[in-house]
C-alpha positions in Angstrom: 109.2 97.1 77.6 109.0 95.0 80.7 111.8 95.6 83.2 115.0 93.8 82.4 116.6 91.9 85.3 120.3 91.5 85.4 121.2 89.1 88.2 124.7 88.7 89.6 125.5 85.0 89.7 127.9 85.2 92.7 125.5 86.9 95.2 122.2 86.7 93.4 121.7 90.5 93.5 119.3 91.9 91.0 119.8 95.1 89.0 117.0 96.3 86.8 116.8 98.3 83.6 113.7 100.3 82.6 113.7 101.5 79.0 111.6 104.2 77.4 112.6 105.1 73.8 116.3 105.8 73.7 116.6 106.4 77.4 117.1 103.9 80.3 117.0 104.0 84.1 119.0 101.6 86.2 117.9 100.4 89.6 120.6 99.2 92.0 123.7 98.6 90.0 125.4 96.3 92.4 127.7 93.7 91.0 126.3 93.9 87.5 127.9 97.0 86.0 129.7 95.4 83.0 126.5 93.7 81.9 124.6 97.0 82.3 127.1 98.9 80.2 127.0 96.3 77.5 123.2 96.4 77.3 123.2 100.2 77.1 125.7 100.1 74.3 124.0 97.2 72.4 120.6 99.0 72.6 122.0 102.5 71.9 120.4 103.8 75.1 121.4 106.9 77.2 121.5 106.3 80.9 119.0 108.9 82.2 119.3 108.1 85.9 120.3 105.6 88.5 117.9 104.9 91.4 118.8 103.2 94.6 116.5 101.2 96.8 119.1 101.4 99.6 122.8 102.0 100.2 124.3 98.5 100.8 127.4 97.7 98.9 126.0 94.8 96.9 123.4 97.3 95.5 125.8 100.2 94.8 129.3 98.9 94.0 129.2 99.2 90.2 128.0 102.8 90.4 131.7 103.5 90.2 132.0 101.5 87.0 129.2 103.4 85.4 130.6 106.7 86.5 133.9 106.1 84.6 132.2 106.6 81.2 128.7 108.0 81.9 127.1 111.1 83.5 123.8 110.7 85.2 121.8 111.9 88.3 121.7 109.5 91.2 118.6 109.2 93.3 118.8 108.0 97.0 116.8 108.6 100.1 118.6 111.1 102.4 118.7 108.6 105.3 120.8 106.2 103.2 123.1 108.9 101.7 125.7 108.4 104.5 126.0 104.8 103.4 127.7 106.0 100.2 130.7 107.3 102.1 131.0 104.9 105.0 132.2 101.3 104.3 131.0 100.1 107.7 127.5 101.3 107.0 127.3 100.0 103.5 128.9 96.7 104.4 131.7 97.2 101.9 134.2 95.8 104.4 132.3 92.5 104.6 132.9 92.1 100.8 136.5 93.2 101.1 135.8 96.3 99.2 135.4 100.1 99.6 133.1 102.6 98.1 133.1 106.4 97.5 131.0 108.4 95.1 132.8 110.4 92.4 133.3 113.9 93.7 131.2 115.6 91.0 128.3 113.1 91.0 124.9 114.7 90.9 122.8 113.4 93.8 119.1 114.0 94.0 117.3 113.1 97.2 113.9 111.6 97.1 111.3 111.0 99.8 108.1 109.1 100.4 105.4 110.0 97.8 107.8 111.6 95.3 107.4 110.9 91.6 110.5 110.6 89.6 109.7 111.5 85.9 110.7 109.0 83.3 109.6 108.9 79.7 105.8 109.3 79.5 105.3 108.3 83.1 106.7 108.5 86.6 108.2 106.2 89.2 106.5 106.5 92.7 108.8 106.4 95.7 107.5 104.5 98.8 109.7 105.0 101.9 110.0 101.6 103.6 112.6 101.8 106.4 113.5 98.6 108.3 116.3 96.9 106.3 118.0 100.3 106.3 116.7 103.7 107.5 116.4 105.0 103.9 115.2 101.9 102.1 112.6 102.6 99.5 110.4 100.6 97.1 109.7 101.9 93.6 106.4 101.5 91.9 106.3 101.8 88.1 102.9 100.8 86.8 102.3 97.2 87.9 106.0 96.7 88.8 107.1 97.1 92.4 110.9 97.1 93.0 111.3 96.2 96.6 115.1 96.1 97.1 115.8 94.1 100.3 112.5 95.0 101.9 110.3 92.2 100.6 111.2 88.9 98.9 109.3 85.9 97.7 108.4 84.1 101.0 110.6 86.3 103.1 111.4 89.8 104.4 114.7 91.8 104.5 117.0 91.3 107.4 117.1 93.9 110.1 120.3 93.0 112.0 122.6 95.2 109.9 123.6 98.9 110.3 120.4 101.0 110.9 118.1 98.0 110.7 114.8 97.9 112.7 112.4 95.1 112.9 109.7 97.4 114.2 110.2 99.8 111.3 110.1 97.0 108.8 106.8 95.7 110.1 105.3 99.2 109.8 106.7 99.5 106.2 105.2 96.2 105.2 101.8 97.3 106.4 102.2 100.6 104.4 103.5 98.8 101.3 100.5 96.5 101.0 98.2 99.6 101.2 100.2 101.5 98.6 100.0 99.0 95.8 97.5 96.4 94.4 97.8 92.7 95.0 98.4 92.3 91.3 101.6 94.3 91.5 104.6 92.3 90.4 107.2 92.3 93.2 110.7 92.6 91.7 113.1 92.1 94.7 116.8 92.9 95.1 117.6 89.2 95.3 116.0 86.0 93.9 112.9 85.7 91.8 109.8 87.8 91.3 106.4 87.3 93.0 103.2 89.3 93.5 101.9 91.2 96.4 98.8 89.0 96.4 100.9 85.8 96.6 102.9 87.3 99.5 99.7 88.4 101.3 98.5 84.8 101.0 101.7 82.6 101.4 104.4 84.6 103.1 104.2 83.7 106.9 105.9 87.0 108.0 103.5 89.1 105.9 100.5 87.2 107.0 101.5 87.7 110.7 102.2 91.4 110.2 99.0 92.2 108.3 96.9 90.2 110.8 98.4 92.1 113.7 97.8 95.5 112.0 94.2 94.8 111.0 
């Protein structure tokens, strides 16, 4: 099954569902929790894990909704773990909300190069700081989930808590070495693209890769 994108119409945030047999993994359940729960029920799937690309509120809010009825391990990079208990860091205050993990939530920390097992394969973790210190991209076969690190024609912003333009430029260089140009970029907002298209058409990527060559 190709990844299923569930886009929130208000803020354009993308959550993704990966299915293998009767199990599913969810990436970034931001403002799309009700639709995710409905899909899991309709498809008789057990939620095996939730993976976060980073800890901003629009990518984590509906963790709380999933936690009300489901038990699952949560994967996050340790540098973004503080975002899950600090509304200023996560940006929850900007949205007029607040976020705290359920007290008994199982949290598993992942790092660059880790492989998260799922079904018959694995999900490769690529640490890409810049948008946040603990931002990661997740590579599953030919699918590359980039969170708010890389978009079609753009890069993630670096003016929020813990952001760093220098770190993001280093991360972009590493990302284009870690995956093939044929990889399908599935970002945290807006539409998919490919690494090859971004290497060719994204002005920020072209500049960074030229400077790092």
